[in-house]
C-alpha positions as MATLAB code, in Angstrom:
seq = 'MSPLARIDASYTPRFAEFAFEPGFTAAVDQHVAHLRERLAVTCPDLVPHAPDREALSDYALGFLDALAESGWREPVGHDYAVCRLTAISWLVRRHDLA';
ca = [
      40.562  -51.922   15.788;
      41.804  -55.449   16.748;
      45.027  -56.014   18.961;
      46.975  -57.145   16.184;
      46.491  -54.344   14.075;
      47.026  -51.935   16.876;
      50.293  -53.317   17.330;
      50.997  -53.588   13.641;
      50.521  -49.949   13.008;
      52.286  -49.091   16.999;
      55.478  -51.343   16.254;
      55.857  -51.464   12.269;
      57.549  -47.841   12.107;
      60.479  -49.547   14.721;
      61.342  -51.811   11.665;
      63.187  -48.857   10.566;
      65.677  -49.101   13.505;
      67.143  -52.851   12.279;
      68.928  -51.305   10.031;
      71.476  -49.273   12.848;
      70.268  -51.391   15.860;
      71.717  -55.034   15.571;
      71.381  -55.694   19.450;
      67.800  -54.431   18.936;
      67.484  -56.966   15.769;
      68.466  -59.980   17.518;
      66.577  -58.920   20.678;
      63.496  -59.189   18.193;
      64.574  -62.259   16.464;
      64.623  -64.036   20.019;
      60.954  -62.711   20.667;
      59.893  -64.267   17.260;
      61.589  -67.805   17.926;
      59.882  -67.617   21.543;
      56.494  -67.061   20.271;
      56.895  -69.308   17.176;
      57.599  -71.814   20.232;
      55.023  -70.631   22.868;
      52.082  -70.619   19.936;
      52.748  -74.488   18.689;
      54.542  -72.895   15.054;
      57.111  -75.152   14.817;
      57.582  -77.417   11.951;
      60.885  -79.074   10.151;
      59.954  -76.963    7.267;
      62.785  -74.351    5.995;
      60.030  -71.834    5.836;
      58.219  -71.536    9.491;
      54.133  -71.868    8.994;
      52.096  -68.665    9.802;
      51.018  -68.717   13.454;
      47.306  -68.830   13.819;
      45.927  -65.478   13.718;
      43.187  -65.989   16.679;
      45.992  -67.354   18.823;
      48.286  -64.895   18.371;
      45.743  -62.316   18.667;
      44.671  -63.948   21.802;
      47.988  -63.544   23.196;
      48.567  -59.973   21.635;
      45.259  -58.602   23.747;
      46.575  -60.792   27.133;
      49.919  -59.128   26.714;
      48.768  -55.301   26.076;
      46.275  -55.871   29.300;
      49.169  -56.861   31.188;
      51.150  -54.120   30.246;
      47.700  -51.498   30.735;
      47.561  -52.839   34.556;
      50.976  -52.491   35.211;
      51.377  -48.689   34.162;
      54.001  -49.717   31.601;
      54.836  -46.541   29.078;
      56.644  -46.970   25.946;
      60.359  -46.050   26.871;
      62.390  -44.303   24.236;
      64.715  -47.179   23.961;
      64.294  -51.053   23.837;
      62.770  -52.786   26.590;
      61.149  -56.162   26.839;
      57.665  -55.170   25.772;
      59.158  -53.051   22.708;
      61.000  -56.066   21.756;
      57.763  -58.488   22.143;
      55.562  -56.015   20.631;
      57.777  -55.413   17.551;
      57.755  -59.337   17.166;
      54.393  -59.341   16.980;
      54.183  -57.042   14.395;
      56.734  -58.676   12.405;
      54.920  -61.982   12.428;
      52.155  -60.308   11.274;
      53.532  -58.400    8.729;
      55.523  -61.385    7.763;
      52.497  -63.533    7.225;
      49.952  -61.109    6.361;
      47.727  -61.479    9.436;
      46.010  -57.927    9.913;
];
């Protein structure tokens, strides 16, 4: 399974938390913006362009590897990694990259 598909399957269910966790929603939004900037998906249009699937996949794979090396385990709440992984999942869903 590709890193994007794995993240999408695991973190799309967290979208339900957006309805009652405004802080989490804001944090994920910031992570989405940072990922768009990092992957050079900036444009003057009102609707941002989709990130390059390969670039996002490479980033996701590196991020997952770093989490595995550090021994990270998903917490009950929201930490940096959960927000970042949820943001990746949001981009995958938003731009149909799975």
